[in-house]
PAMAR-34501 format. One record per residue (C-alpha): residue in one letter; x, y, z. Coordinates in steps of 0.1 Angstrom, whole numbers, plus 2048, in hexadecimal, padded with zeros to 3 digits. Example, Ala and Ser with C-alpha at 12.3 -4.5 7.8 and 13.67 -1.06 7.14 Angstrom:
BEGIN
A87B7D384E
S8897F5847
***
This chain:
BEGIN
M865B518A6
N883B6B8A8
T8A2B5E8BB
H8C4B6C8C3
L8D5B4D8BC
K8EBB4689E
T8E1B2F883
D8FFB1788D
D8F1B148B0
I8CEB0D8A5
L8DAAF188E
R8F0AE38AA
R8D0AE38C0
A8BBAD38A9
A8D4AB88A2
A8DAAB18C6
I8B5AAE8CC
G8B1A978AE
T8CBA818BB
Y8BCA7E8DE
Y899A798D2
G8A2A618B3
F8A1A79896
E8BCA7687D
S8C4A92866
L8B7A8C840
A8D9A96834
S8ECA7C848
A8D0A6183E
A8D4A6B818
L8F9A6D81A
A8F9A4782A
K8E4A3C80C
K902A497F6
G8F0A597D9
S8D9A397D3
G8B9A4D7CC
S8B1A617AD
R89EA827A8
A87AA7F79C
P85DA9879A
Y841A9B7B1
P828A817B3
E80BA8679A
N7F3A897B6
I803AA47C8
N7FEAC77B9
F81CADB7CA
E80DAFD7BF
T7ECAF87D1
L7FAAEC7F1
D7FCB03810
T81DB0D81E
P821AF2834
G817AD981C
K832AE7802
E84CAE381C
I841ABF829
A840AB7803
G861AC27FC
F86FAB0819
L85DA8E80D
K86DA937EB
H891A977FA
V889A7780D
R87DA637EF
D899A727D8
A8B2A667F1
G8A6A447ED
L899A41810
A878A2A812
P866A2D834
T84EA1183E
T83BA0885C
A8549ED862
Q872A0585D
P867A28865
L87CA46861
F881A6187C
L890A7E86B
W897AA386F
H89FABA854
T8A7AE184F
N8AAAFA834
A8CBB09842
A8E9AFB831
R90DAFC840
G925B0F82D
R909B2581C
A8F7B45829
S8DCB42842
P8B8B45837
K8A4B61847
Q88EB46853
I899B2785D
I883B0A85C
I88AAEA86E
Q872ACC869
F86FAAA87E
H85EA8D870
A855A68878
L84FA57857
G83DA35858
A837A3987C
E812A2E882
R811A2F8AA
S808A4C8BF
I82DA4B8CE
A83AA5B8AF
D823A798B3
A82DA7C8D6
V854A798D0
L852A938B5
M83EAAB8CA
R854AA68E7
A874AAC8D1
V865ACC8C0
H85AAD98E2
S87EAD38F0
L88EAE68D6
M876B038D6
Q87DB038FB
D8A3B058F5
L8A0B1F8DB
S886B368EC
K893B31910
D870B3191E
T854B1691F
P840B138FF
M81EB078FF
L816AE78EA
R7F2AE88DE
I7E2ACA8D0
N7C3ABE8BE
S7B9AA48A6
M7A7AA7885
G7A2A82883
D7A4A6B863
K795A73842
E773A6784D
T773A7E86A
R780A9C857
S762A9683F
R749A9485D
F757AB286D
A757AC884C
R731ABF84B
E72DACA86E
L73CAEB868
T729AF0847
Q709AEC859
Y717B01877
F71EB2185F
R6FAB1A84E
K6E8B1B86F
H6FCB38880
G705B4D861
A6EEB69869
Q700B7188A
L725B6C87C
P73BB84869
P733B83844
D757B7F83B
C758B5D850
V737B52841
S746B5B81D
C766B46825
A751B2A831
K743B2580E
R769B20802
D777B0F81E
V763B0783F
F787AFF853
E795B2084A
A774B31855
A772B1E877
E798B2B87B
L78FB4F874
L771B4D88F
T789B3D8A8
A7A4B568A2
A78BB728A8
S77CB638C7
I75BB698B5
A748B498BB
S750B268C8
V750B0E8A9
P74DAE78AB
S76CAD28B2
P778AB889C
T77FAA08BC
D759A9E8BF
H758A8B89E
L776A7589F
S774A50892
E779A358AC
A79FA2F89B
S7A6A5489E
R799A588C2
K7B0A3C8CD
H7CFA4B8BB
F7C9A6D8CA
E7C3A5E8EC
G7E3A4D8E7
V7F6A6C8E1
L7E6A7D900
E7F1A60914
Y815A5F90A
L816A8690E
E809A84932
S81FA6593C
T83EA75931
D835A97942
T835AAA923
P81FACA928
Y804ACE90E
Q7E3AE090C
L7C4AD28F9
A7BBAEC8DD
P797AE08D1
Q797AFC8B5
L7BBAF68A8
L7B4AE9885
S7C7ADF867
R7B8AEB846
G7C6AD9829
T7B9AB6821
N7DCAA8823
W7DCAA9849
T7CBA92860
E7CAA85883
T7E1A9989B
C7E7ABC895
F7FAAD38AE
E80EAF48B1
V827B018CA
Q824B248D6
S836B3C8ED
N829B5F8F3
E80CB578DB
N823B548BE
L821B358A9
H843B248A9
A83AB0189B
W821AEE88A
G81BAC9886
S803AB1877
R7FDA8C86D
Y7FEA87848
H7F8A6183D
D7ECA6581A
F805A83810
A821A6C81A
K813A4F808
A813A637E7
F83AA647EA
F842A3D7F2
T835A1E7E6
S826A10808
N80FA1D820
T821A37835
P811A45854
S824A6585C
V825A82874
G83BAA1870
A841AC487E
I84FAE6870
I860AFE885
R866B21879
I881B38887
T885B5A87B
T8A8B69881
G8AEB81865
A8D1B78865
R8E5B71845
E907B65851
V918B45841
I912B28858
P935B18861
A93BAF4857
G931ADB872
K94DACA885
N94AAA3884
I936A998A2
A945A798B4
A92EA5B8B4
P91BA5A8D6
K928A438F0
F905A378FC
F8E6A2A8EA
F8C8A248FA
V8B3A068F2
H88EA068FF
I8779E88FF
G8549EE902
D83CA0C90A
E847A1092D
A86AA12925
K864A2C909
R850A43921
E86FA44937
S887A49919
I872A6890E
K875A76932
M899A70933
A8A3A7E911
D8A5AA391D
V8B4A9A93E
L8D3A8592C
R8D4AA2913
R8D7ABD92B
A8F1AA893F
R904AA791D
V907A8091D
P90EA768FB
L8F2A5F8F5
M8DBA568D7
Q8BBA418D3
S89DA3A8BE
I87EA3E8D4
G864A3C8B8
I872A1C8A9
E85D9FD8B6
S8739E28AB
L8919D78C2
G8A19CA8A1
E8A09EB891
Q8B09FC8B3
M8CA9E58B1
R8D29EA88D
F8D9A0E898
V8EEA018B3
E9039ED899
T905A0B882
I911A2489D
N926A0B8B0
P925A1B8D2
P939A0D8EF
Y91AA0B905
I8F6A02904
L8DBA0D91B
I8BD9F491C
M89E9F892B
G87E9E292C
R8619E193D
K86F9D295D
E88B9ED95E
A86FA09958
L85B9FE974
E8799FC98B
R886A1D97F
S8A9A0C974
V8BDA07955
I8D49ED949
L8F79F993D
R90A9E1925
N92C9E291D
R92D9D88F8
A9539CE8F9
S9529B991A
Y92B9B191B
I92C9BB93E
E90A9C894A
T9039DE966
T8DF9E8974
I8DDA0D97D
A8C3A2398E
I8B4A3D978
D8BAA57994
S8DFA52993
L8E1A4996C
V8EFA6C960
E90AA6D97D
H915A48974
L916A4D94B
K92BA6F952
T944A5A95F
L948A45941
A942A61928
***
C-alpha cells in the first residue's frame, strides 16, 4: 500500500490502535523483562530458508519474543504488535507492522486482531478497506482438502491451463490460487471439509465480527499455502490491492515455546519509498482509564467502543482478548490509572459502564451513549 503519511505518523497510529485494542509493543514488553532472555538459533524443526515470506517474518517475530524471555501460555496470552521501523534510524522503504495474539485459543482473539488491523488500514488509507476471511481448518482438514484438490485437478486437468495442472503436481494450493486469480474455474473450498472443532472456531469468529459490526466478506477461495498456517486466514484489501494478510499458526508458534501456544497473527505492508530518519518518540503519559470487561457480552461492546473512544481521544487502555479478570487487574496495577471502567454482562445488556475512582473507590454508573462526554470532563 502506498501512503503519503510519514513513518513517524504511521508508528503513532499503530501504537494508538494497539493500546485501544490491547496490543503492547514487543519493544516495550521486551524492555520490561530487562534483558532476561538470551539469543538462540531458530528451533531445529524450523528451516528458515524454506519458509515463505510471511513465514520468515513471523518466525523472526517469534524468535524476538522468545529471545526477550517472554513466554506466552493459554493462561497468560500475549497480545503484541511489532514493526521493522526503528526510531532514530532511516525509515525502510517498506514498513512492516505485525499484530499477534500468542497463546490465545478462543475465536475472540481472531476477531480482535482483525478489527485492530482493519482500523489501522482504514486510518492509513482514508477509505473503507475490505476484510476477506476464510478458514483452512486444522491439520486434518488441510489433509482432506489437499486430497480433494488433487482429485479435482486429475478429473478436470484436460479442461484447465497446462501451467495450472503442472503446478498442481508440485503444490495443489498454489494451483488453486492460480485458477481463482485468473477466474478460470471454481475450485473446491476448504470450508466444505472443516472438522467439527474447526467449524465451531470459524463460526465463533464470524459471530464476533457480526456482533461487533465489523464489515467482512466471506472468501471461499482465499487460501493459505504453507503447512504452517491453519484455521482462520484473512486479508484486508482496498482498491483490489492486498494490504494485510493473517492466519492462525498453532504448531509454528509451539516450535518456539515450551508449551502449547495457539496463536494468530497479521502482517501489514506499507510502501512509502521514504528514507527519512524517524524522530525519537515522545514519552507517552499513562492513560487515565483502563477498561475491564467480564464476559462475552461486555467484550463485544468493548470492541465496538474501542474506535469510538480512540477517535474521541479519550486516553484509554484495555486488553479485550484477555479472558481472565485477574490478568486484566494485573495490567491495572502495572499501569496504575486513576480510573477503571468496568463492564460485566449486566452492564453490557443495559448499555452502561461502571466508572471507579481508584483513589476514593467511588463508583458511578454511566450510560454508554454519554460515556465519551463524561470521560472527557475527567481527561
